[in-house]
C-alpha positions as CSV (number, residue, x, y, z in Angstrom):
1,X,3.7,6.1,40.6
2,X,1.3,2.9,40.7
3,X,-0.5,1.4,37.8
4,X,-3.9,2.9,39.6
5,X,-2.1,6.1,40.3
6,X,-1.2,6.2,36.4
7,X,-4.0,5.1,35.8
8,X,-5.5,8.8,37.4
9,X,-3.2,10.6,35.1
10,X,-5.0,13.2,32.9
11,X,-4.4,12.8,28.9
12,X,-5.2,15.7,26.8
13,X,-5.6,14.8,23.1
14,X,-6.4,17.3,20.1
15,X,-9.6,16.2,18.4
16,X,-9.7,17.1,14.9
17,X,-13.1,16.3,15.0
18,X,-13.9,19.0,17.6
19,X,-11.1,21.6,16.8
20,X,-9.8,21.2,20.3
21,X,-8.1,19.4,23.2
22,X,-9.9,17.2,25.1
23,X,-9.9,14.7,28.0
24,X,-9.2,11.6,26.8
25,X,-11.7,9.2,28.2
26,X,-12.0,5.7,26.9
27,X,-14.8,3.6,26.2
28,X,-13.1,1.0,28.3
29,X,-10.1,1.7,30.8
30,X,-9.7,-1.8,29.7
31,X,-9.7,-2.4,26.4
32,X,-8.1,0.9,24.8
33,X,-8.3,0.9,21.3
34,X,-6.5,2.8,18.7
35,X,-6.7,2.3,14.6
36,X,-3.9,4.3,12.2
37,X,-3.9,3.9,8.5
38,X,-1.0,2.3,7.4
39,X,1.0,2.1,3.9
40,X,0.2,1.0,0.6
41,X,3.0,-1.2,0.2
42,X,4.2,-0.8,-3.6
43,X,8.0,0.8,-2.7
44,X,10.2,1.9,0.4
45,X,8.4,4.1,2.9
46,X,9.8,7.5,2.4
47,X,10.5,9.8,5.3
48,X,7.5,11.5,5.6
49,X,5.7,7.8,5.7
50,X,7.9,7.4,9.2
51,X,6.2,10.6,10.7
52,X,3.2,9.4,11.5
53,X,4.6,6.2,12.3
54,X,6.8,7.8,14.9
55,X,3.6,9.9,16.2
56,X,1.7,7.0,16.8
57,X,4.3,4.9,18.2
58,X,4.7,7.5,21.0
59,X,0.6,7.7,22.1
60,X,0.6,4.0,21.9
61,X,4.0,3.3,24.5
62,X,2.1,6.3,26.7
63,X,-1.5,4.4,26.4
64,X,0.7,1.7,27.5
65,X,2.5,2.7,30.4
66,X,-1.0,4.7,31.6
67,X,-3.5,1.6,31.1
68,X,-1.1,-1.5,31.1
69,X,0.1,-3.1,27.5
70,X,-2.7,-5.8,28.2
71,X,-5.3,-3.3,27.9
72,X,-4.6,-1.9,24.9
73,X,-5.4,-2.6,21.2
74,X,-3.2,-1.2,18.2
75,X,-4.5,-1.5,14.8
76,X,-2.5,-0.6,11.7
77,X,-2.9,-1.9,8.4
78,X,-1.9,-2.8,5.2
79,X,-3.3,-1.8,1.6
80,X,-2.2,-4.4,-0.9
81,X,-5.0,-3.8,-3.1
82,X,-4.5,-0.4,-5.0
83,X,-3.8,0.4,-8.8
84,X,-0.1,1.7,-7.7
85,X,0.7,-2.1,-7.0
86,X,-1.1,-3.6,-10.6
87,X,1.5,-1.3,-12.4
88,X,4.3,-1.6,-10.5
89,X,3.9,-5.8,-11.1
90,X,2.6,-5.1,-14.6
91,X,6.1,-2.5,-15.2
92,X,8.4,-5.3,-13.1
93,X,6.7,-8.4,-14.9
94,X,6.6,-9.8,-11.2
95,X,3.7,-11.1,-9.1
96,X,1.4,-9.0,-7.4
97,X,1.8,-11.6,-3.8
98,X,5.4,-11.2,-4.4
99,X,5.8,-7.3,-4.4
100,X,3.7,-6.5,-1.3
101,X,5.5,-9.6,0.8
102,X,8.4,-7.9,-0.2
103,X,7.6,-4.3,0.4
104,X,5.5,-5.3,3.8
105,X,8.2,-6.6,4.8
106,X,10.4,-3.7,4.1
107,X,8.2,-1.2,5.7
108,X,8.5,-3.6,9.4
109,X,12.5,-3.5,9.2
110,X,12.5,0.2,8.5
111,X,10.1,1.2,10.8
112,X,11.5,-1.2,13.4
113,X,14.5,0.5,12.6
114,X,13.5,4.0,14.1
115,X,12.2,2.4,17.5
116,X,8.3,1.8,16.3
117,X,6.7,-1.0,18.4
118,X,4.2,-3.4,16.0
119,X,0.6,-3.3,16.6
120,X,-1.5,-5.5,17.8
121,X,-2.6,-6.1,14.1
122,X,-1.4,-5.3,11.2
123,X,-4.4,-6.8,8.8
124,X,-3.6,-7.1,5.4
125,X,-6.8,-5.5,2.7
126,X,-7.1,-8.4,0.8
127,X,-8.0,-10.9,3.9
128,X,-11.0,-8.6,4.7
129,X,-12.8,-8.6,1.6
130,X,-16.1,-10.4,2.6
131,X,-16.4,-7.9,5.2
132,X,-15.8,-5.2,2.8
133,X,-18.6,-6.7,0.4
134,X,-21.2,-7.5,3.3
135,X,-20.3,-3.6,4.4
136,X,-20.8,-2.3,0.7
137,X,-24.1,-5.1,0.4
138,X,-25.7,-3.1,4.0
139,X,-25.3,0.3,2.6
140,X,-27.4,-0.1,-0.8
141,X,-29.7,-2.0,0.8
142,X,-30.1,1.2,3.1
143,X,-30.2,3.3,0.2
144,X,-26.6,4.6,0.5
145,X,-25.3,3.3,-2.2
146,X,-25.9,2.6,-5.7
147,X,-24.5,0.3,-8.6
148,X,-23.4,1.2,-11.7
149,X,-22.2,-0.4,-15.2
150,X,-19.7,-2.8,-12.4
151,X,-19.3,0.0,-10.1
152,X,-20.8,0.6,-6.1
153,X,-20.6,4.3,-5.2
154,X,-21.4,6.0,-2.2
155,X,-24.0,8.7,-2.3
156,X,-22.4,11.9,-0.5
157,X,-25.7,13.7,-0.2
158,X,-27.3,11.4,1.6
159,X,-24.9,11.5,4.8
160,X,-26.1,15.2,5.9
161,X,-23.0,15.5,8.2
162,X,-20.5,14.8,5.3
163,X,-17.4,17.3,5.4
164,X,-17.7,17.8,9.4
165,X,-14.1,16.3,10.2
166,X,-12.7,18.7,7.6
167,X,-14.9,21.4,7.6
168,X,-15.9,21.6,4.1
169,X,-19.1,21.5,2.5
170,X,-19.9,19.5,0.0
171,X,-20.8,22.5,-2.4
172,X,-17.6,24.0,-1.7
173,X,-15.6,20.6,-2.3
174,X,-16.8,20.6,-5.6
175,X,-16.2,23.7,-6.8
176,X,-12.6,24.2,-5.4
177,X,-11.5,20.4,-5.9
178,X,-10.7,18.2,-8.9
179,X,-13.4,15.4,-8.6
180,X,-13.4,12.5,-11.1
181,X,-17.0,13.0,-13.1
182,X,-17.6,9.5,-14.4
183,X,-21.0,9.1,-16.1
184,X,-22.1,6.4,-13.9
185,X,-21.9,9.2,-11.0
186,X,-25.4,10.7,-9.6
187,X,-23.5,13.1,-8.2
188,X,-19.6,14.5,-8.7
189,X,-18.5,13.8,-5.5
190,X,-19.7,10.6,-4.6
191,X,-17.0,8.0,-3.9
192,X,-16.6,4.2,-4.9
193,X,-16.7,1.4,-2.8
194,X,-16.4,-1.0,-5.7
195,X,-15.2,-1.5,-8.9
196,X,-14.8,-3.9,-11.5
197,X,-11.4,-5.8,-13.0
198,X,-10.7,-7.2,-15.7
199,X,-8.6,-10.3,-16.2
200,X,-4.8,-8.8,-15.2
201,X,-6.5,-6.9,-12.2
202,X,-6.6,-8.3,-8.6
203,X,-10.4,-9.2,-8.6
204,X,-12.8,-11.2,-5.7
205,X,-16.3,-12.9,-7.0
206,X,-18.8,-10.3,-5.2
207,X,-22.9,-9.2,-5.9
208,X,-21.5,-7.0,-8.8
209,X,-19.4,-9.4,-10.5
210,X,-15.7,-9.6,-10.5
211,X,-14.0,-6.5,-8.7
212,X,-12.0,-5.2,-6.1
213,X,-13.4,-2.5,-3.3
214,X,-12.1,1.2,-3.0
215,X,-9.5,2.2,-0.6
216,X,-11.7,3.8,1.3
217,X,-14.1,1.0,2.5
218,X,-10.8,-1.3,3.4
219,X,-10.1,1.1,6.9
220,X,-13.7,1.1,7.9
221,X,-14.4,-2.7,7.3
222,X,-11.5,-4.0,9.4
223,X,-11.9,-1.3,12.3
224,X,-15.3,-2.9,12.5
225,X,-14.1,-5.8,12.4
226,X,-10.9,-6.0,14.6
227,X,-12.5,-3.0,17.3
228,X,-15.9,-3.2,16.7
229,X,-19.0,-0.5,16.1
230,X,-17.0,2.0,18.4
231,X,-13.4,2.3,19.1
232,X,-11.6,5.5,21.1
233,X,-8.6,6.9,19.0
234,X,-8.5,7.0,14.5
235,X,-5.4,8.3,13.6
236,X,-3.1,9.2,10.4
237,X,-1.3,12.2,8.3
238,X,-3.0,15.2,7.5
239,X,-3.3,14.3,4.2
240,X,-5.7,11.6,5.2
241,X,-8.0,14.1,6.2
242,X,-9.5,14.5,2.9
243,X,-11.3,12.8,1.9
244,X,-9.9,9.2,3.0
245,X,-11.2,9.9,6.7
246,X,-13.9,11.5,5.7
247,X,-15.0,9.0,3.9
248,X,-14.4,6.0,6.4
249,X,-17.2,7.9,8.8
250,X,-19.9,8.5,6.1
251,X,-20.0,5.2,5.1
252,X,-19.3,3.8,8.7
253,X,-21.7,5.7,10.0
254,X,-24.0,5.1,7.7
255,X,-23.5,1.5,8.1
256,X,-24.8,1.9,11.8
257,X,-21.3,2.0,13.5
258,X,-20.2,4.5,15.8
259,X,-16.4,4.3,14.6
260,X,-14.0,6.8,16.4
261,X,-14.7,9.1,19.7
262,X,-11.3,11.1,19.3
263,X,-9.2,11.8,15.5
264,X,-5.8,12.6,15.7
265,X,-4.0,13.8,13.2
266,X,0.4,15.0,12.2
267,X,1.4,17.6,10.1
268,X,3.7,17.4,7.0
269,X,7.3,16.9,6.4
270,X,9.9,19.2,5.1
271,X,13.3,18.7,4.1
272,X,15.5,22.3,4.2
273,X,12.8,24.1,4.6
274,X,11.0,22.6,1.3
275,X,8.7,19.7,0.3
276,X,10.2,16.9,-0.1
277,X,9.8,16.1,-3.5
278,X,11.8,14.0,-6.2
279,X,12.5,17.1,-8.5
280,X,14.2,19.4,-5.9
281,X,16.2,15.8,-5.1
282,X,15.1,16.2,-1.8
283,X,13.1,13.2,-1.8
284,X,15.0,10.2,0.1
285,X,13.6,6.5,1.8
286,X,14.2,5.8,5.3
287,X,16.4,2.9,4.0
288,X,19.0,5.6,2.9
289,X,19.2,7.3,5.4
290,X,19.6,4.2,7.4
291,X,22.0,3.3,5.0
292,X,24.1,6.1,4.8
293,X,24.9,5.4,8.5
294,X,22.1,8.0,10.3
295,X,20.8,6.1,13.3
296,X,17.3,4.9,13.2
297,X,17.6,6.7,17.3
298,X,18.6,10.0,15.3
299,X,16.0,9.6,12.5
300,X,13.0,9.9,15.4
301,X,15.1,12.1,18.0
302,X,14.6,14.7,14.7
303,X,10.7,13.7,14.4
304,X,10.3,14.0,18.2
305,X,11.5,17.7,18.6
306,X,8.8,19.0,16.7
307,X,5.1,18.6,17.7
308,X,3.0,16.6,15.9
309,X,0.8,18.6,14.8
310,X,3.5,21.1,13.5
311,X,4.9,20.8,10.0
312,X,8.1,19.0,10.5
313,X,11.3,20.5,8.8
314,X,14.3,17.8,8.6
315,X,17.9,19.8,8.2
316,X,21.1,18.1,8.2
317,X,21.6,20.1,11.8
318,X,19.3,18.5,13.5
319,X,20.4,15.4,12.6
320,X,24.1,16.1,13.5
321,X,22.7,18.2,17.0
322,X,20.5,14.3,17.7
323,X,23.1,12.6,17.4
324,X,25.5,14.2,19.6
325,X,22.9,14.5,22.2
326,X,21.9,11.0,22.2
327,X,25.5,10.3,22.5
328,X,25.7,11.9,25.5
329,X,22.1,11.0,26.7
330,X,23.7,7.1,26.6
331,X,26.7,7.1,28.2
332,X,24.5,8.7,31.3
333,X,22.1,6.6,30.8
334,X,24.9,3.5,30.9
335,X,24.8,3.9,34.3
336,X,21.7,4.1,35.2
337,X,20.2,0.7,37.6
338,X,17.2,1.1,36.6
339,X,14.9,2.9,33.9
340,X,11.5,5.4,35.9
341,X,10.3,8.1,33.4
342,X,9.9,10.5,35.8
343,X,6.0,12.2,36.5
344,X,7.1,15.6,35.0
345,X,8.1,13.3,31.6
346,X,4.7,11.2,31.7
347,X,3.1,14.7,32.2
348,X,4.3,16.2,29.2
349,X,3.5,13.3,26.9
350,X,0.0,12.8,28.5
351,X,-0.2,16.6,27.2
352,X,-1.3,16.1,23.4
353,X,1.8,14.2,23.0
354,X,4.7,17.5,24.1
355,X,7.3,15.5,22.2
356,X,9.5,18.6,22.4
357,X,9.0,19.4,25.8
358,X,9.8,15.7,26.4
359,X,13.4,16.2,25.2
360,X,13.3,19.3,26.5
361,X,12.7,17.4,30.1
362,X,15.6,14.9,28.6
363,X,17.5,17.4,28.6
364,X,17.0,18.4,32.1
365,X,17.9,15.1,33.6
366,X,20.8,14.2,31.6
367,X,21.9,18.2,33.7
368,X,21.1,16.9,37.1
369,X,22.9,13.7,37.0
370,X,19.4,12.1,36.9
371,X,20.4,8.7,35.3
372,X,17.5,6.4,36.0
373,X,15.2,9.2,35.3
374,X,16.5,9.9,31.8
375,X,17.0,6.3,31.0
376,X,13.2,6.0,32.0
377,X,12.4,8.6,29.6
378,X,14.5,7.6,26.8
379,X,12.5,4.5,27.4
380,X,9.6,5.5,27.1
381,X,10.0,7.9,23.8
382,X,11.1,4.4,22.3
383,X,14.5,6.4,21.9
384,X,16.3,3.2,23.4
385,X,15.6,-0.4,24.0
386,X,17.1,-2.7,26.9
387,X,20.3,-2.2,25.8
388,X,22.5,1.2,24.6
389,X,22.4,1.5,20.9
390,X,25.9,-0.2,19.7
391,X,26.7,3.1,17.5
392,X,26.7,5.0,20.9
393,X,28.2,2.6,23.0
394,X,31.7,4.7,23.1
395,X,33.3,4.0,26.4
396,X,34.5,7.8,28.1
397,X,37.3,6.6,29.9
398,X,38.7,5.9,26.6
399,X,39.9,9.4,26.8
400,X,40.5,10.0,30.6
401,X,44.1,10.8,29.7
402,X,43.6,13.3,27.3
403,X,40.5,14.8,29.4
404,X,43.5,15.0,32.4
405,X,46.0,16.6,30.1
406,X,43.1,19.1,28.7
407,X,42.4,19.6,33.1
408,X,45.7,20.9,33.5
409,X,46.2,23.1,30.3
410,X,42.9,24.6,31.8
411,X,44.2,24.8,35.5
412,X,47.2,26.5,34.1
413,X,46.0,29.3,31.7
414,X,43.4,30.4,34.7
415,X,47.0,31.2,36.6
416,X,48.3,32.7,33.5
417,X,45.5,33.8,32.1
418,X,47.0,32.4,28.6
419,X,44.6,30.4,27.2
420,X,47.0,29.6,23.8
421,X,47.2,26.0,24.9
422,X,43.8,25.3,25.6
423,X,42.4,27.1,22.0
424,X,45.2,24.8,21.1
425,X,44.0,21.2,21.8
426,X,40.5,21.7,21.7
427,X,41.1,23.1,18.5
428,X,43.0,19.3,17.6
429,X,40.8,17.6,19.1
430,X,37.5,19.0,17.5
431,X,39.5,18.5,13.9
432,X,39.2,14.8,14.4
433,X,35.6,14.9,15.7
434,X,35.9,14.8,19.5
435,X,32.9,16.8,21.1
436,X,34.7,18.9,24.0
437,X,32.8,20.1,26.6
438,X,34.2,22.3,29.7
439,X,32.2,23.3,32.9
440,X,33.4,24.1,36.2
441,X,32.5,20.3,37.1
442,X,35.8,19.7,34.9
443,X,36.7,18.4,31.1
444,X,34.8,15.6,29.0
445,X,35.1,14.7,25.5
446,X,32.4,12.6,23.3
447,X,34.3,10.8,20.4
448,X,32.5,9.8,17.0
449,X,30.8,6.5,17.0
450,X,33.6,4.0,16.2
451,X,36.2,6.8,16.7
452,X,40.2,5.4,16.3
453,X,42.4,6.0,19.0
454,X,45.3,6.1,16.8
455,X,44.1,9.5,15.1
456,X,45.3,11.6,18.0
457,X,48.3,10.4,17.4
458,X,51.1,13.8,16.2
459,X,47.7,15.5,16.6
460,X,48.3,17.0,20.8
């Protein structure tokens, strides 16, 4: 497809704000803009943190493919001022700057390992405090916020559309939620835009005294500064829909900004059918898996096997199947002389990021022997860079003689109807981790990563 033909492709995205799938029409096709809420950097990213990164990385890749890399701007922030960071500094005796610098780099390294491209901008909250102060001052002047005891709070009831994103009414939220009720609040639902800092807490000078910004205001200020008054897409995990995204919308709209046209949220992650938690012993970080030898591409594959708007269940079975499948595909893709994602593959991703369907298309391409299409598909999905990953770079020719041996035994069995020898050979091969595939086209053996040929000595 030519670039003009690709631009004519219809992308449909499920807009949380309208609760329906809509045709994506960018404000400016030459400047497609997306903002995604990033991490609070005080520790390693757990596996659930990787899901939105991978989901929106696929969307970023799709937008770049359709509109051209130079016409897409992706912003993902770092929250580097937060009470959790302050607590970690107090516990460890290390400086806040040292902790956030280290954990930010951890995050970037771990997300790169699962195939995520770096966004065009990765602003840190501490770099945008003046913009936050200016926005807060404007909200006070217009009556949408008020100062109380060194705090500045947003008047939720003054924004009549509050709750539209999450589909809740303010009264229902007060009745059903645990809301901090401070004596300086005019209303229980009012949320903090600015709060005072003591000597041991990071702070900045402001019209309301030495203090620091609340969590919600940072994204509004950074999105406005980097993407303008109105931009195309705002994304994040479903856990951010309320209150974080609801509050972002309220303060941005009241500041006179159009904000985002499309809102996308990914569902949460489970482990072996249960919510991930330290108490259940099923809590682990991305780095834990990488250090255990799980390739980043395998983590990404498992994530993409479930549609982003459905809960994702990480299981050992899925992990094993993903590794076997990718090893097979990489052996095929290594033979491709070029990489061109099929129109069907692109269309599947354009249909609200149907990554499960896209992986099914990869299976079809693999079975059809379309190595160029397969390699192009894997590249667009972020499952492969320019080179075949080292962990999967095993050569089928290493076992050509064994494949011939099993093929001869199979041919004999077909004549004699006695498959005992074939079964014996298959069992011996699988016992050392070799995957055995037999079809009408022949026999194919796939050894595990780093397979030592000497393990076959005496086995056959």
